[in-house]
Structure formats: structure tokens, C-alpha cells
C-alpha positions, 0 to 999 in steps of 0.5 A, a space after each residue: 483470475 486477474 486484477 481486471 476480473 476482480 475489478 469487474 466483479 467488485 470495482 469499489 473493493 478492487 479499485 484498479 483496472 490493471 495490475 501495477 507495473 514492476 516499474 511502479 512497484 520499484 518506485 513504491 519500494 524505493 527509499 523507504 528503508 525496507 532493507 533495514 525494516 523488521 516489520 513491513 505491512 502491505 495494504 491491499 496487495 492485490 495480485 502481489 506486484 508490490 508484495 514481490 518488490 517488498 520481499 526482494 528488498 527485505 532482510 531474511 529476518 524481516 516480516 511482511 504482513 499483507 492485508 487484503 480485503 478481497 477474499 479471492 485475491 487474498 487466497 491467490 496471494 497465499 497460494 502463490 507465494 511461499 516466502 516464510 517472511 510473508 503472512 497474508 491476512 484477509 481483513 480490513 486495512 483499518 485493523 492493521 494495528 491489531 493485525 501487525 501486533 507491533 509497530 511497523 517500520 514501513 507501510 506500503 499501500 495499493 489501496 484505492 484511496 480516491 474511491 473510498 468514503 472520506 471517513 473510511 479513508 481517515 480511519 485507515 490513515 489514522 491506523 497507518 499513523 498509529 502503527 508506524 514507528 517514529 520515523 517510519 515510512 508510508 508509501 502509496 500511489 496515485 494515478 496521474 490523470 486523477 491528481 487534480 480531482 477533489 478526492 485526490 487533493 483531499 487525500 494529499 491534504 490528509 497525508 500532509 496533516 498526519 505526517 511530518 514529511 511528504 514527498 512525491 516521486 516523478 511520474 512512472 509513465 510505464 504504468 497503466 495508467 501513469 502514476 506517481 508515489 506519495 512517500 510520507 514519514 511518521 513524526 519522530 
């Protein structure tokens, strides 16, 4: 099973045609304090490219809770990752506060924001803002070719309204398609 297969089966649930590159995974996990985090939540881990990059940076005593809506991808991630710091939960990202059980130091998201209904996107972003500790970091990505579209511009504006700081990485060209990372900081 691949992300392409899941995209063809469930395009609105999966959102990506190809798995993210390791270069994008590096950019997603860089500079968000994962090395000092106690709890990290990942939204939409898919095939685990970001999961592996997060685990590589986490301390031995830290925890990673990965929330995946797609049952096939959640089962595959659980079956292929044996790291005791990882808990895979099949569920909705909007329920992340209840799933996490405590405030998170960072949230990393591979969700397809621009194909979501605006209300759903807002509920999930509210949940992210609610679960993050003061000064906690949120990282997600966007495809370069779609950055100018109304859904992408609305998404960026929603991030700016909810977080005290918002920055954008340089373009990760060795990704299909090229992408960049939004990094946001929770209000202190």
C-alpha cells in the first residue's frame, strides 16, 4: 500500500498524491523544539515520513501521539513502527486535545488543509491552539503551486489570527510537488 493508492481510494481524506520527501520531513521538524519536547502530537501521519523524522529528534523519555483518520494508514503505521514512544490513534484531528490527554509542546501536521471545508479546518486549528503549551510550536506544510489560491490564503490568514508568530520556510524543491513549511508559535 502506498500514499498514491490511498489517494486514489480516498482523495479528500488522503490529500497527497505522493509521500512527502525526507527533505520536507527535515524542514517540518527543524526549529520547533522537538529535542526538548515532552509530548508531540502528529496530525495525519500517513505513511510515517514525518513520524520517523519526529522520532529521530525526540528524547528517549518523550512521547509522540500520531492521529490518523484513514484506517488503512493508521493500521500500517502501527504495524511498521516499533518505537515505544509512539502511540498511533485512529481518529479525527479535531479531537486531538482529548487524545493527547495533556498539553503538547509541539504539533506537526501533514493534513490536507486546502481541501477541507472551512469549518472543519477552523475546528482543527482551534484544537491545535488549545492543546499547545504557551510558546509551543505548530508546523505544517503547503504546496508551492497552490500558495496563491483562495483556500491557501485563507489558511495562512487563519494561522496568523490564532498564533503570535508565523514564519514560512524556504521552498523545499526536492519534494513532489515542491512545498514550504509554516511554523507558528502559540501565544505565551
